[in-house]
Structure formats: C-alpha cells, structure tokens
All heavy atoms as an XYZ file, in Angstrom:
910
protein
N      56.114     44.135    -58.382
C      56.311     44.384    -56.963
C      54.999     44.874    -56.372
O      54.229     45.571    -57.009
C      57.418     45.421    -56.751
C      57.652     45.711    -55.294
S      59.109     46.675    -54.913
C      58.668     48.279    -55.494
N      54.797     44.498    -55.149
C      53.640     44.932    -54.383
C      54.155     45.703    -53.186
O      55.134     45.299    -52.559
C      52.843     43.714    -53.940
C      51.555     44.006    -53.239
C      50.819     42.725    -52.918
C      50.533     42.005    -54.206
N      49.466     41.077    -54.179
N      53.527     46.819    -52.883
C      53.903     47.627    -51.733
C      52.736     47.614    -50.750
O      51.609     47.947    -51.112
C      54.236     49.069    -52.147
C      55.413     49.070    -53.124
C      54.549     49.917    -50.919
C      55.660     50.407    -53.776
N      53.034     47.209    -49.524
C      52.023     47.148    -48.468
C      52.397     48.191    -47.422
O      53.493     48.127    -46.857
C      51.975     45.750    -47.816
C      51.736     44.676    -48.873
C      50.912     45.711    -46.722
C      51.963     43.271    -48.372
N      51.528     49.145    -47.191
C      51.742     50.137    -46.137
C      50.914     49.722    -44.926
O      49.727     49.423    -45.050
C      51.331     51.534    -46.595
C      52.312     52.093    -47.599
O      52.083     52.001    -48.792
N      53.406     52.647    -47.125
N      51.571     49.721    -43.766
C      50.900     49.330    -42.536
C      50.826     50.512    -41.579
O      51.569     51.476    -41.714
C      51.663     48.171    -41.860
O      52.993     48.589    -41.568
C      51.686     46.939    -42.732
N      49.915     50.429    -40.633
C      49.759     51.494    -39.646
C      50.880     51.500    -38.621
O      51.135     52.512    -37.990
C      48.409     51.370    -38.938
C      47.246     51.645    -39.881
O      47.439     52.384    -40.867
O      46.153     51.114    -39.631
N      51.531     50.352    -38.440
C      52.677     50.270    -37.541
C      53.702     49.329    -38.171
O      53.343     48.423    -38.926
C      52.276     49.799    -36.150
C      51.641     48.437    -36.112
C      51.203     48.072    -34.708
C      50.502     46.713    -34.753
N      50.024     46.309    -33.472
N      54.974     49.527    -37.888
C      56.018     48.698    -38.494
C      55.882     47.220    -38.132
O      55.463     46.868    -37.033
C      57.312     49.271    -37.913
C      56.958     50.653    -37.487
C      55.521     50.593    -37.050
N      56.240     46.376    -39.082
C      56.263     44.931    -38.903
C      57.728     44.499    -38.920
O      58.494     44.924    -39.777
C      55.499     44.215    -40.045
C      54.065     44.736    -40.170
C      55.544     42.709    -39.864
C      53.196     44.499    -38.970
N      58.126     43.673    -37.981
C      59.494     43.192    -37.896
C      59.677     41.954    -38.788
O      58.850     41.035    -38.752
C      59.849     42.845    -36.457
C      59.711     44.005    -35.492
C      60.621     45.165    -35.871
O      61.787     44.968    -36.178
N      60.069     46.368    -35.865
N      60.755     41.940    -39.558
C      61.019     40.826    -40.477
C      61.076     39.491    -39.734
O      60.511     38.494    -40.201
C      62.316     41.072    -41.242
N      61.734     39.447    -38.587
C      61.871     38.189    -37.845
C      60.519     37.649    -37.393
O      60.275     36.442    -37.461
C      62.788     38.389    -36.648
N      59.635     38.530    -36.956
C      58.304     38.102    -36.524
C      57.492     37.571    -37.701
O      56.821     36.546    -37.598
C      57.565     39.256    -35.852
C      58.156     39.674    -34.535
C      57.526     40.949    -34.002
O      56.989     41.767    -34.745
N      57.603     41.120    -32.698
N      57.563     38.271    -38.824
C      56.807     37.837    -39.994
C      57.395     36.544    -40.560
O      56.653     35.665    -40.995
C      56.765     38.939    -41.049
C      55.666     38.713    -42.057
C      54.337     38.827    -41.687
C      55.958     38.353    -43.367
C      53.324     38.602    -42.594
C      54.948     38.131    -44.288
C      53.634     38.249    -43.900
O      52.636     38.013    -44.801
N      58.716     36.398    -40.526
C      59.347     35.167    -41.000
C      58.886     33.977    -40.170
O      58.591     32.905    -40.716
C      60.863     35.304    -40.950
N      58.807     34.147    -38.866
C      58.337     33.062    -38.002
C      56.882     32.706    -38.318
O      56.514     31.529    -38.356
C      58.492     33.451    -36.529
C      58.256     32.313    -35.576
C      59.203     31.145    -35.794
O      60.362     31.343    -36.199
O      58.758     29.994    -35.562
N      56.072     33.720    -38.555
C      54.676     33.502    -38.960
C      54.632     32.683    -40.258
O      53.879     31.705    -40.357
C      53.986     34.861    -39.122
C      52.607     34.796    -39.696
C      51.533     34.377    -38.930
C      52.371     35.178    -41.015
C      50.246     34.324    -39.456
C      51.094     35.135    -41.552
C      50.046     34.706    -40.776
O      48.778     34.651    -41.308
N      55.444     33.056    -41.248
C      55.476     32.322    -42.514
C      55.966     30.895    -42.319
O      55.448     29.970    -42.945
C      56.358     33.049    -43.527
C      55.824     34.369    -44.076
C      56.839     34.997    -45.022
C      54.493     34.179    -44.777
N      56.958     30.708    -41.459
C      57.463     29.351    -41.205
C      56.376     28.439    -40.639
O      56.348     27.242    -40.912
C      58.652     29.395    -40.245
C      59.916     29.895    -40.866
C      61.109     29.816    -39.910
N      62.239     30.480    -40.510
C      62.649     31.716    -40.187
N      62.038     32.397    -39.225
N      63.670     32.257    -40.801
N      55.493     28.995    -39.858
C      54.406     28.212    -39.269
C      53.267     27.941    -40.249
O      52.584     26.925    -40.119
C      53.850     28.917    -38.037
C      54.820     28.907    -36.891
O      55.574     27.963    -36.703
N      54.817     29.974    -36.109
N      53.053     28.837    -41.193
C      51.860     28.764    -42.038
C      52.108     28.324    -43.483
O      51.304     27.587    -44.050
C      51.179     30.142    -42.093
C      50.692     30.662    -40.770
C      49.398     30.024    -40.403
C      48.749     30.735    -39.230
N      47.379     30.321    -39.040
N      53.173     28.822    -44.111
C      53.323     28.693    -45.561
C      53.414     27.248    -46.047
O      52.636     26.833    -46.914
C      54.548     29.490    -46.036
C      54.812     29.452    -47.538
C      53.639     30.053    -48.301
C      56.090     30.194    -47.864
N      54.339     26.478    -45.533
C      54.521     25.114    -46.029
C      53.296     24.221    -45.817
O      52.905     23.508    -46.746
C      55.783     24.497    -45.442
C      57.032     25.082    -46.077
O      57.103     25.269    -47.287
N      58.023     25.389    -45.261
N      52.660     24.231    -44.647
C      51.455     23.406    -44.499
C      50.333     23.808    -45.473
O      49.667     22.934    -46.039
C      51.021     23.637    -43.049
C      52.263     24.058    -42.342
C      53.061     24.820    -43.360
N      50.140     25.099    -45.675
C      49.105     25.546    -46.613
C      49.445     25.156    -48.044
O      48.573     24.738    -48.815
C      48.897     27.061    -46.505
C      48.210     27.538    -45.237
C      48.273     29.065    -45.134
C      46.767     27.065    -45.193
N      50.713     25.265    -48.414
C      51.132     24.876    -49.756
C      50.898     23.380    -49.983
O      50.365     22.970    -51.016
C      52.599     25.237    -49.994
C      53.046     24.936    -51.387
C      52.835     25.856    -52.400
C      53.661     23.727    -51.694
C      53.230     25.578    -53.703
C      54.056     23.436    -52.986
C      53.844     24.367    -53.993
N      51.296     22.566    -49.013
C      51.110     21.113    -49.142
C      49.640     20.748    -49.240
O      49.264     19.843    -49.988
C      51.758     20.398    -47.959
C      53.262     20.426    -48.018
C      53.880     19.790    -46.786
C      55.387     19.907    -46.861
N      56.051     19.319    -45.703
N      48.808     21.461    -48.508
C      47.367     21.211    -48.541
C      46.788     21.533    -49.922
O      45.953     20.796    -50.436
C      46.690     22.074    -47.476
C      45.197     21.915    -47.384
C      44.617     22.831    -46.323
O      45.086     22.772    -45.169
O      43.714     23.623    -46.673
N      47.234     22.603    -50.525
C      46.693     23.021    -51.829
C      47.272     22.251    -53.001
O      46.554     21.933    -53.940
C      46.941     24.504    -52.053
C      46.076     25.351    -51.198
C      45.781     26.661    -51.852
N      45.191     27.559    -50.886
C      45.207     28.856    -50.979
N      45.775     29.436    -52.016
N      44.652     29.597    -50.060
N      48.588     22.003    -52.997
C      49.243     21.388    -54.155
C      49.463     19.886    -53.998
O      49.805     19.217    -54.966
C      50.592     22.069    -54.425
C      50.498     23.462    -54.933
C      50.154     23.554    -56.412
N      51.212     22.955    -57.196
C      51.005     22.158    -58.229
N      49.796     21.873    -58.625
N      52.016     21.638    -58.881
N      49.292     19.363    -52.803
C      49.516     17.938    -52.541
C      50.910     17.503    -52.973
O      51.096     16.427    -53.535
C      48.446     17.085    -53.222
C      47.056     17.474    -52.849
N      46.499     17.182    -51.622
C      46.113     18.192    -53.515
C      45.274     17.675    -51.563
N      45.021     18.293    -52.701
N      51.891     18.364    -52.709
C      53.297     18.076    -52.987
C      54.086     18.186    -51.692
O      53.795     19.022    -50.861
C      53.874     19.086    -53.994
C      53.295     19.080    -55.402
C      53.865     20.240    -56.202
C      53.606     17.761    -56.097
N      55.089     17.340    -51.569
C      55.932     17.370    -50.376
C      57.128     18.288    -50.609
O      58.254     17.836    -50.796
C      56.389     15.962    -50.014
C      57.020     15.902    -48.640
O      56.725     16.788    -47.813
O      57.820     14.981    -48.400
N      56.856     19.592    -50.644
C      57.879     20.611    -50.832
C      57.902     21.490    -49.590
O      56.860     21.952    -49.136
C      57.586     21.482    -52.079
C      57.712     20.650    -53.363
C      58.510     22.690    -52.130
C      57.369     21.417    -54.620
N      59.098     21.680    -49.056
C      59.278     22.603    -47.937
C      60.144     23.761    -48.407
O      61.332     23.584    -48.687
C      59.950     21.913    -46.744
C      58.986     21.040    -45.981
O      57.856     21.488    -45.719
O      59.361     19.905    -45.641
N      59.549     24.927    -48.506
C      60.277     26.117    -48.921
C      61.118     26.632    -47.760
O      60.722     26.544    -46.605
C      59.306     27.201    -49.388
C      58.562     26.811    -50.630
C      57.309     26.223    -50.557
C      59.132     27.001    -51.879
C      56.632     25.840    -51.697
C      58.459     26.621    -53.030
C      57.213     26.037    -52.940
N      62.287     27.155    -48.087
C      63.152     27.781    -47.096
C      62.717     29.230    -46.920
O      62.469     29.929    -47.903
C      64.615     27.761    -47.551
C      65.172     26.345    -47.679
O      64.671     25.447    -46.977
O      66.096     26.160    -48.483
N      62.624     29.659    -45.684
C      62.288     31.040    -45.357
C      63.468     31.601    -44.586
O      63.724     31.197    -43.459
C      60.978     31.111    -44.559
C      59.846     30.525    -45.391
C      60.677     32.553    -44.140
C      58.577     30.230    -44.638
N      64.200     32.486    -45.240
C      65.442     33.024    -44.694
C      65.226     34.508    -44.416
O      64.803     35.254    -45.297
C      66.606     32.835    -45.701
C      67.895     33.407    -45.147
C      66.768     31.357    -46.048
N      65.535     34.920    -43.184
C      65.321     36.322    -42.840
C      66.599     36.970    -42.335
O      67.484     36.311    -41.816
C      64.188     36.487    -41.819
C      64.461     35.793    -40.505
O      64.654     34.566    -40.500
O      64.477     36.483    -39.460
N      66.655     38.278    -42.551
C      67.699     39.131    -42.002
C      66.974     40.184    -41.170
O      65.752     40.098    -40.984
C      68.535     39.808    -43.104
O      67.689     40.700    -43.834
C      69.146     38.793    -44.049
N      67.665     41.192    -40.736
C      67.037     42.242    -39.921
C      65.937     42.975    -40.675
O      64.965     43.407    -40.075
C      68.096     43.235    -39.449
N      66.055     43.085    -42.000
C      65.075     43.878    -42.743
C      64.551     43.212    -44.009
O      63.984     43.875    -44.880
C      65.658     45.247    -43.086
C      66.916     45.155    -43.935
O      67.381     44.033    -44.205
O      67.430     46.206    -44.325
N      64.715     41.888    -44.132
C      64.190     41.220    -45.321
C      63.896     39.747    -45.047
O      64.377     39.169    -44.073
C      65.170     41.341    -46.485
O      66.309     40.542    -46.258
N      63.094     39.178    -45.935
C      62.786     37.747    -45.917
C      62.875     37.267    -47.358
O      62.388     37.939    -48.272
C      61.355     37.470    -45.400
C      61.188     37.940    -43.962
C      61.006     35.988    -45.525
C      59.746     37.882    -43.482
N      63.482     36.109    -47.556
C      63.474     35.476    -48.865
C      62.850     34.098    -48.740
O      63.096     33.388    -47.763
C      64.889     35.345    -49.428
C      65.494     36.664    -49.824
C      66.754     36.478    -50.632
O      66.736     35.819    -51.670
N      67.831     37.057    -50.150
N      62.052     33.753    -49.736
C      61.443     32.434    -49.817
C      62.115     31.723    -50.978
O      62.120     32.215    -52.108
C      59.926     32.530    -50.007
C      59.317     33.285    -48.818
C      59.322     31.138    -50.149
C      57.865     33.631    -48.987
N      62.692     30.555    -50.673
C      63.521     29.838    -51.641
C      63.155     28.361    -51.674
O      62.641     27.817    -50.685
C      64.999     29.934    -51.224
C      65.535     31.278    -50.810
C      66.507     31.143    -49.665
C      66.214     31.921    -51.990
N      63.486     27.723    -52.773
C      63.483     26.274    -52.875
C      64.613     25.902    -53.832
O      64.404     25.676    -55.027
C      62.137     25.728    -53.355
C      62.055     24.233    -53.250
C      62.048     23.615    -52.010
C      62.013     23.433    -54.376
C      61.989     22.238    -51.898
C      61.952     22.056    -54.280
C      61.932     21.463    -53.037
O      61.881     20.091    -52.927
N      65.864     25.890    -53.311
C      67.038     25.751    -54.176
C      67.116     24.431    -54.937
O      67.794     24.358    -55.957
C      68.216     25.911    -53.224
C      67.674     25.912    -51.851
C      66.202     26.087    -51.917
N      66.421     23.405    -54.478
C      66.445     22.122    -55.182
C      65.761     22.212    -56.547
O      66.016     21.405    -57.428
C      65.763     21.025    -54.346
C      66.525     20.658    -53.103
C      66.205     21.552    -51.911
O      65.426     22.516    -52.042
O      66.774     21.294    -50.835
N      64.898     23.194    -56.730
C      64.128     23.312    -57.969
C      64.278     24.671    -58.650
O      64.184     24.766    -59.867
C      62.643     23.058    -57.655
C      61.672     22.906    -58.799
C      62.099     21.791    -59.742
C      60.269     22.614    -58.275
N      64.536     25.723    -57.870
C      64.577     27.086    -58.415
C      65.892     27.771    -58.062
O      66.354     27.689    -56.934
C      63.423     27.917    -57.845
C      62.060     27.346    -58.107
C      61.370     26.660    -57.116
C      61.449     27.498    -59.343
C      60.105     26.131    -57.339
C      60.184     26.977    -59.583
C      59.520     26.286    -58.586
O      58.272     25.769    -58.810
N      66.438     28.493    -59.040
C      67.627     29.310    -58.792
C      67.189     30.637    -58.183
O      66.278     31.287    -58.692
C      68.388     29.595    -60.092
C      69.045     28.353    -60.661
O      69.456     27.485    -59.863
O      69.142     28.255    -61.897
N      67.814     31.034    -57.105
C      67.497     32.325    -56.489
C      66.197     32.287    -55.706
O      65.602     31.236    -55.479
N      65.771     33.480    -55.307
C      64.560     33.577    -54.494
C      63.310     33.499    -55.368
O      63.337     33.812    -56.560
C      64.558     34.885    -53.684
C      64.326     36.126    -54.501
C      63.044     36.606    -54.719
C      65.395     36.815    -55.063
C      62.823     37.746    -55.475
C      65.190     37.958    -55.814
C      63.903     38.423    -56.030
N      62.211     33.067    -54.753
C      60.909     33.109    -55.410
C      60.173     34.388    -55.023
O      59.560     35.036    -55.865
C      60.085     31.885    -55.034
C      60.713     30.551    -55.438
C      59.920     29.397    -54.859
C      60.819     30.454    -56.942
N      60.245     34.715    -53.746
C      59.670     35.961    -53.231
C      60.648     36.567    -52.245
O      61.331     35.851    -51.514
C      58.334     35.708    -52.517
C      57.231     35.314    -53.449
C      57.023     33.990    -53.770
C      56.411     36.273    -54.025
C      56.024     33.613    -54.641
C      55.412     35.917    -54.890
C      55.207     34.579    -55.211
N      60.690     37.885    -52.219
C      61.499     38.599    -51.241
C      60.654     39.713    -50.653
O      59.981     40.448    -51.375
C      62.760     39.183    -51.882
C      63.663     39.858    -50.849
C      64.984     40.314    -51.406
N      64.801     41.323    -52.424
C      65.401     41.326    -53.616
N      66.231     40.353    -53.937
N      65.188     42.283    -54.466
N      60.676     39.809    -49.334
C      60.003     40.882    -48.602
C      61.079     41.815    -48.083
O      62.031     41.363    -47.443
C      59.229     40.325    -47.404
C      57.978     39.567    -47.736
C      58.025     38.275    -48.243
C      56.732     40.140    -47.511
C      56.860     37.578    -48.532
C      55.570     39.450    -47.792
C      55.646     38.166    -48.301
O      54.501     37.491    -48.579
N      60.922     43.099    -48.341
C      61.832     44.103    -47.789
C      61.028     45.003    -46.863
O      60.013     45.583    -47.279
C      62.479     44.914    -48.914
C      63.381     44.065    -49.785
C      63.979     44.819    -50.955
O      63.628     46.006    -51.169
O      64.803     44.217    -51.671
N      61.468     45.100    -45.616
C      60.759     45.834    -44.578
C      61.406     47.202    -44.401
O      62.590     47.290    -44.099
C      60.775     45.042    -43.265
C      59.992     43.762    -43.361
C      60.534     42.647    -43.974
C      58.707     43.698    -42.858
C      59.808     41.472    -44.084
C      57.976     42.526    -42.958
C      58.525     41.417    -43.575
N      60.617     48.239    -44.595
C      61.102     49.621    -44.523
C      60.169     50.420    -43.622
O      59.319     51.160    -44.105
C      61.144     50.245    -45.912
C      61.995     49.472    -46.903
C      61.850     50.014    -48.298
C      62.691     49.208    -49.273
N      62.491     49.649    -50.648
N      60.299     50.231    -42.318
C      59.411     50.926    -41.390
C      57.993     50.420    -41.536
O      57.713     49.255    -41.321
N      57.084     51.310    -41.940
C      55.683     50.915    -42.104
C      55.366     50.513    -43.544
O      54.198     50.486    -43.950
C      54.746     52.023    -41.620
C      54.893     53.307    -42.417
O      55.805     53.397    -43.258
O      54.083     54.218    -42.188
N      56.386     50.166    -44.321
C      56.207     49.721    -45.699
C      56.878     48.371    -45.886
O      57.992     48.138    -45.421
C      56.829     50.737    -46.661
C      56.727     50.320    -48.120
C      57.370     51.329    -49.047
O      56.945     52.508    -49.038
O      58.307     50.946    -49.766
N      56.169     47.477    -46.576
C      56.716     46.175    -46.936
C      56.671     46.080    -48.456
O      55.604     46.204    -49.058
C      55.901     45.014    -46.325
C      55.770     45.168    -44.812
C      56.534     43.677    -46.698
C      54.755     44.227    -44.195
N      57.827     45.878    -49.075
C      57.890     45.662    -50.515
C      57.946     44.158    -50.755
O      58.819     43.467    -50.217
C      59.131     46.317    -51.121
C      59.116     47.829    -50.999
O      58.041     48.401    -50.734
O      60.183     48.442    -51.169
N      57.012     43.651    -51.550
C      56.958     42.233    -51.870
C      57.417     42.092    -53.321
O      56.766     42.593    -54.236
C      55.534     41.667    -51.694
C      55.527     40.177    -51.988
C      55.002     41.956    -50.300
N      58.530     41.406    -53.508
C      59.131     41.264    -54.826
C      59.036     39.803    -55.245
O      59.481     38.906    -54.517
C      60.606     41.723    -54.801
C      60.654     43.176    -54.342
C      61.266     41.531    -56.155
C      61.943     43.586    -53.714
N      58.433     39.581    -56.401
C      58.296     38.244    -56.955
C      59.375     38.064    -58.020
O      59.577     38.948    -58.849
C      56.905     38.100    -57.578
C      56.617     36.763    -58.194
C      55.210     36.754    -58.758
C      54.912     35.481    -59.508
N      53.566     35.511    -60.096
N      60.050     36.930    -57.992
C      61.077     36.660    -58.993
C      60.479     36.745    -60.391
O      59.405     36.208    -60.655
C      61.675     35.269    -58.782
O      62.528     34.939    -59.851
N      61.171     37.401    -61.272
C      60.700     37.539    -62.652
C      60.907     36.270    -63.463
O      60.366     36.141    -64.560
C      61.402     38.710    -63.324
C      62.892     38.532    -63.419
C      63.610     39.752    -63.948
O      63.175     40.879    -63.680
O      64.626     39.565    -64.628
N      61.634     35.301    -62.933
C      61.979     34.098    -63.689
C      60.902     33.016    -63.664
O      60.917     32.128    -64.513
C      63.290     33.518    -63.171
C      64.429     34.467    -63.263
N      64.969     34.889    -64.451
C      65.121     35.112    -62.294
C      65.951     35.740    -64.227
N      66.067     35.902    -62.922
N      60.004     33.076    -62.709
C      59.045     31.976    -62.548
C      57.607     32.473    -62.493
O      56.773     31.902    -61.798
C      59.376     31.191    -61.265
C      60.814     30.759    -61.206
C      61.713     31.361    -60.332
C      61.287     29.758    -62.048
C      63.040     30.977    -60.285
C      62.619     29.368    -62.005
C      63.484     29.974    -61.135
O      64.792     29.591    -61.095
N      57.279     33.487    -63.237
C      55.963     34.122    -63.122
C      54.808     33.212    -63.516
O      53.703     33.380    -63.014
C      55.890     35.416    -63.952
O      56.226     35.107    -65.307
C      56.838     36.465    -63.406
N      55.034     32.245    -64.404
C      53.955     31.364    -64.852
C      54.013     29.975    -64.235
O      53.243     29.101    -64.609
C      53.986     31.238    -66.379
C      53.677     32.546    -67.074
O      52.953     33.370    -66.484
O      54.157     32.749    -68.201
N      54.908     29.767    -63.301
C      55.065     28.468    -62.652
C      53.899     28.222    -61.699
O      53.565     29.074    -60.871
C      56.392     28.453    -61.887
C      56.661     27.120    -61.239
O      56.184     26.905    -60.110
O      57.347     26.298    -61.872
N      53.272     27.062    -61.791
C      52.081     26.772    -60.988
C      52.390     26.774    -59.487
O      51.558     27.219    -58.682
C      51.394     25.469    -61.443
C      52.237     24.254    -61.128
C      50.013     25.354    -60.842
N      53.572     26.304    -59.092
C      53.926     26.333    -57.674
C      54.049     27.767    -57.174
O      53.603     28.097    -56.075
C      55.239     25.582    -57.422
C      55.104     24.099    -57.626
O      54.052     23.517    -57.430
N      56.190     23.469    -58.047
N      54.661     28.622    -57.973
C      54.844     30.018    -57.584
C      53.505     30.748    -57.557
O      53.239     31.545    -56.655
C      55.855     30.715    -58.519
C      55.960     32.198    -58.206
C      57.227     30.059    -58.400
N      52.638     30.454    -58.519
C      51.308     31.078    -58.515
C      50.492     30.646    -57.303
O      49.797     31.455    -56.690
C      50.567     30.746    -59.812
C      51.146     31.364    -61.071
C      50.461     30.796    -62.309
C      51.035     32.877    -61.037
N      50.598     29.373    -56.938
C      49.917     28.887    -55.739
C      50.468     29.580    -54.504
O      49.712     30.030    -53.642
C      50.084     27.353    -55.612
O      49.548     26.737    -56.778
C      49.403     26.836    -54.366
N      51.796     29.679    -54.439
C      52.411     30.337    -53.297
C      52.000     31.803    -53.226
O      51.728     32.314    -52.141
C      53.926     30.240    -53.359
C      54.576     30.896    -52.163
S      56.337     30.844    -52.212
C      56.603     29.115    -52.231
N      51.949     32.470    -54.356
C      51.553     33.880    -54.360
C      50.146     34.058    -53.793
O      49.886     34.969    -53.009
C      51.626     34.444    -55.772
C      51.289     35.917    -55.855
C      51.483     36.471    -57.249
O      51.386     35.718    -58.238
O      51.733     37.685    -57.342
N      49.242     33.176    -54.166
C      47.881     33.244    -53.641
C      47.869     33.034    -52.119
O      47.178     33.747    -51.391
C      47.007     32.200    -54.338
C      45.557     32.311    -53.950
O      44.975     33.416    -54.088
O      44.987     31.294    -53.495
N      48.650     32.084    -51.649
C      48.741     31.835    -50.212
C      49.338     33.040    -49.499
O      48.824     33.488    -48.466
C      49.561     30.562    -49.932
C      48.830     29.327    -50.445
C      49.869     30.434    -48.442
C      49.675     28.072    -50.491
N      50.421     33.589    -50.044
C      51.067     34.750    -49.424
C      50.127     35.951    -49.366
O      50.119     36.686    -48.381
C      52.358     35.109    -50.167
C      53.502     34.114    -50.025
C      54.628     34.459    -50.984
C      53.994     34.054    -48.600
N      49.333     36.140    -50.416
C      48.355     37.235    -50.408
C      47.356     37.066    -49.260
O      47.001     38.036    -48.588
C      47.613     37.315    -51.737
C      48.463     37.864    -52.860
O      49.481     38.513    -52.633
N      48.053     37.592    -54.084
N      46.924     35.845    -49.031
C      46.002     35.586    -47.918
C      46.683     35.790    -46.569
O      46.086     36.350    -45.647
C      45.476     34.151    -47.988
O      44.731     33.954    -49.149
N      47.932     35.359    -46.470
C      48.628     35.432    -45.194
C      48.907     36.863    -44.762
O      48.810     37.178    -43.577
C      49.928     34.624    -45.237
C      49.753     33.109    -45.295
C      51.099     32.417    -45.410
C      48.984     32.597    -44.087
N      49.239     37.751    -45.676
C      49.489     39.116    -45.211
C      48.204     39.862    -44.915
O      48.224     40.901    -44.277
C      50.444     39.908    -46.115
C      49.936     40.324    -47.473
C      48.958     41.278    -47.612
C      50.497     39.785    -48.615
C      48.509     41.666    -48.855
C      50.057     40.176    -49.855
C      49.072     41.110    -49.972
O      48.636     41.485    -51.209
N      47.074     39.321    -45.333
C      45.804     39.910    -44.900
C      45.473     39.459    -43.473
O      44.740     40.124    -42.763
C      44.677     39.546    -45.857
C      44.853     40.144    -47.248
S      45.125     41.924    -47.274
C      43.497     42.517    -46.916
N      46.030     38.320    -43.055
C      45.849     37.846    -41.680
C      46.843     38.493    -40.728
O      46.517     38.787    -39.591
C      46.035     36.328    -41.618
C      44.937     35.538    -42.265
C      45.206     34.041    -42.211
O      46.006     33.586    -41.358
O      44.623     33.317    -43.025
N      48.090     38.659    -41.185
C      49.146     39.223    -40.347
C      49.967     40.141    -41.224
O      50.608     39.651    -42.147
C      50.054     38.114    -39.811
C      51.169     38.594    -38.916
C      51.090     38.395    -37.557
C      52.308     39.216    -39.420
C      52.121     38.807    -36.719
C      53.331     39.635    -38.589
C      53.230     39.429    -37.244
O      54.244     39.828    -36.415
N      49.924     41.370    -41.069
C      49.531     42.163    -39.919
C      48.030     42.365    -39.759
O      47.594     42.931    -38.776
C      50.227     43.493    -40.179
C      50.291     43.602    -41.650
C      50.501     42.197    -42.130
N      47.237     41.933    -40.709
C      45.788     42.029    -40.592
C      45.224     43.194    -41.388
O      45.859     44.214    -41.577
N      44.012     42.997    -41.872
C      43.338     44.020    -42.686
C      43.270     45.372    -41.996
O      43.434     46.404    -42.615
C      41.913     43.575    -43.014
C      41.812     42.437    -43.949
C      40.340     42.077    -44.192
N      40.211     40.733    -44.700
C      40.244     40.429    -45.981
N      40.418     41.358    -46.875
N      40.115     39.175    -46.369
N      43.011     45.362    -40.695
C      42.858     46.624    -39.973
C      44.178     47.368    -39.796
O      44.168     48.560    -39.531
C      42.227     46.374    -38.602
C      40.796     45.863    -38.703
O      40.177     46.069    -39.768
O      40.314     45.242    -37.752
N      45.298     46.698    -39.957
C      46.603     47.336    -39.824
C      47.208     47.711    -41.180
O      48.253     48.319    -41.241
C      47.559     46.422    -39.061
C      48.830     47.145    -38.640
O      48.836     48.342    -38.426
N      49.909     46.393    -38.556
N      46.568     47.317    -42.281
C      47.049     47.667    -43.609
C      46.323     48.913    -44.076
O      45.106     48.956    -44.161
C      46.818     46.516    -44.602
C      47.657     45.301    -44.178
C      47.156     46.938    -46.025
C      47.400     44.059    -44.992
N      47.101     49.956    -44.352
C      46.486     51.213    -44.777
C      46.414     51.343    -46.285
O      45.580     52.073    -46.806
C      47.241     52.405    -44.168
O      48.603     52.338    -44.499
N      47.284     50.615    -47.016
C      47.322     50.777    -48.468
C      48.102     49.635    -49.085
O      49.133     49.214    -48.549
C      48.011     52.120    -48.793
C      48.062     52.470    -50.244
C      46.946     52.870    -50.910
C      49.265     52.389    -50.932
C      47.007     53.190    -52.272
C      49.343     52.695    -52.276
C      48.202     53.109    -52.939
N      47.627     49.127    -50.226
C      48.350     48.120    -51.010
C      48.431     48.641    -52.431
O      47.420     49.001    -53.026
C      47.649     46.758    -50.986
C      47.571     46.217    -49.568
C      48.373     45.769    -51.910
C      46.770     44.947    -49.438
N      49.643     48.666    -52.960
C      49.857     49.146    -54.330
C      50.534     48.063    -55.147
O      51.507     47.459    -54.711
C      50.741     50.393    -54.313
C      51.078     50.927    -55.685
C      52.015     52.112    -55.634
O      52.276     52.640    -54.530
O      52.501     52.498    -56.679
N      49.985     47.788    -56.317
C      50.615     46.859    -57.241
C      51.525     47.665    -58.151
O      51.106     48.626    -58.768
C      49.549     46.157    -58.106
C      48.653     45.218    -57.345
C      49.287     43.890    -57.047
O      50.306     43.519    -57.676
O      48.751     43.192    -56.169
N      52.781     47.279    -58.211
C      53.742     47.949    -59.069
C      54.231     47.008    -60.146
O      53.758     45.892    -60.277
N      55.198     47.461    -60.903
C      55.735     46.599    -61.965
C      56.966     45.884    -61.500
O      57.544     46.131    -60.504
C      56.071     47.430    -63.178
O      56.944     48.472    -62.845
C-alpha cells in the first residue's frame, strides 16, 4: 500500500474523472494493447478493474480527507500489464493533485 498525504483533500469523483481521461490512452500508448480498464468510483474510493482478464480490482484508491491510500491487488504483482499501469498511476498522481500539493508519500506493505 502507498499512502499519499496532500495539503488539501482530493475528491474521489474528480480524481476518477481525471483517470478516465488519462489512464487508458497512456496504457494503450505504452503497451500497444487495446484494453480499456474500468474506473469505478464511490463517494470515497476508486477501483480500477478489467474483469475480462482479472478477478477483482487491480488498484483501489481510498480517500480519507487529506490522505489517499493506494492499494495494489496482491494477486497480480508480477503481471506486466499491472506493472505498466502502476508506473502510469505513479506519474498521474504526481500531476494531479500535483507535486506541490503532495506533502508526503509513504510506501507500506
């Protein structure tokens, strides 16, 4: 798990919309595969899924005020698609909410 602390709260719906605009095109550009991941959000979480190939979520974001917990599925840690997505997601959260709004990033187990 990764914990991202921000200077101001980030809304799950806003971040989900950002991911919907960015994630799939970037993934297709890097992997040259025609895969569209599902991005499902609730009031306080986002799940990234591809049910045609993977059981359950690949990544889940939990929004807790000024903290975002990023949880990676333990089932697909060595999968090349998931590793590519993780790299893209790491870049995207540095863009939004942005480096200047991130006060701390902690890698957990």
